[in-house]
C-alpha positions in Angstrom: -15.6 -4.5 30.0 -13.9 -1.4 28.4 -13.4 -3.3 25.2 -17.1 -3.8 24.9 -17.7 0.0 25.5 -15.3 0.8 22.7 -17.0 -1.7 20.3 -20.4 -0.2 21.1 -19.2 3.3 20.3 -17.6 2.1 17.1 -20.7 0.3 16.0 -22.8 3.4 16.7 -20.7 5.4 14.3 -20.6 2.9 11.4 -22.4 4.0 8.2 -25.5 2.1 7.2 -26.3 1.4 3.6 -22.7 1.1 2.3 -22.8 -1.1 -0.8 -20.9 -4.3 -0.8 -17.8 -4.1 -2.9 -14.9 -6.4 -3.2 -11.3 -6.2 -4.3 -11.2 -6.0 -8.1 -14.5 -4.1 -8.5 -14.7 -0.8 -10.3 -16.4 1.8 -8.1 -17.3 5.5 -8.1 -16.5 7.2 -4.8 -18.4 10.4 -4.3 -16.6 12.4 -1.6 -17.2 15.8 -0.2 -14.6 18.6 -0.5 -14.9 21.6 1.7 -13.3 24.8 0.2 -13.8 27.7 2.6 -17.5 27.9 3.3 -18.5 26.0 0.2 -18.8 22.3 -0.2 -18.8 20.2 -3.4 -18.8 16.6 -4.3 -16.0 15.1 -6.4 -16.1 11.6 -8.0 -13.1 9.2 -8.1 -13.6 6.2 -10.3 -11.1 3.3 -10.1 -10.4 -0.3 -9.3 -10.3 -1.4 -5.7 -6.9 -2.9 -5.2 -7.1 -3.6 -1.5 -9.3 -3.4 1.6 -7.9 -3.6 5.1 -9.0 -3.1 8.6 -12.5 -3.8 10.0 -15.3 -1.8 11.6 -14.7 1.9 11.8 -11.0 1.5 10.8 -11.7 -0.2 7.4 -9.8 1.4 4.5 -10.2 0.8 0.7 -7.4 1.6 -1.8 -8.8 2.7 -5.2 -6.5 3.1 -8.2 -7.1 4.8 -11.5 -4.8 5.8 -14.4 -4.8 9.4 -15.6 -2.6 10.4 -18.6 -0.6 7.2 -18.3 0.1 8.0 -14.6 -1.4 5.8 -11.9 -3.2 7.6 -9.1 -4.2 5.8 -5.8 -6.3 7.1 -3.0 -7.0 5.5 0.4 -10.6 6.0 1.5 -12.0 5.2 4.9 -15.1 3.2 4.1 -17.2 4.6 6.9 -16.0 8.3 6.7 -18.7 11.0 6.9 -16.9 12.8 4.1 -17.9 10.0 1.7 -21.2 10.9 0.2 -21.8 7.5 -1.5 -20.3 4.5 -3.3 -21.5 3.4 -6.7 -20.6 0.0 -8.2 -19.7 0.4 -11.8 -18.5 -3.2 -12.6 -18.1 -6.3 -10.6 -15.0 -8.4 -10.9 -14.0 -11.9 -9.9 -10.7 -11.7 -8.2 -8.7 -14.7 -6.9 -6.4 -12.5 -4.7 -7.0 -10.3 -1.6 -4.7 -7.5 -2.8 -4.2 -6.6 -6.4 -0.8 -4.8 -6.0 0.4 -6.3 -9.3 -1.8 -3.7 -11.1 0.7 -1.1 -10.1 
């Protein structure tokens, strides 16, 4: 009974309209940054190297290379701080995790 209540609360807080992206795809993540009383949107473009979790706990690891240094960020897929996801390029991956790109 209590598990059903928790599932209902989690389903109510899921984002609608999140694009479908898979491991290997290149995406733009527009996330909000709050600095004092101002808010701005910053874009992080990279390759999705892993997705884990489900529902409200789902996370996506996005990796990009800046000045020959790899940068990875972990984004909660359904976070209210994420403005939107944009799909730049689809990829056909045969693996669930692309850790070999590191």
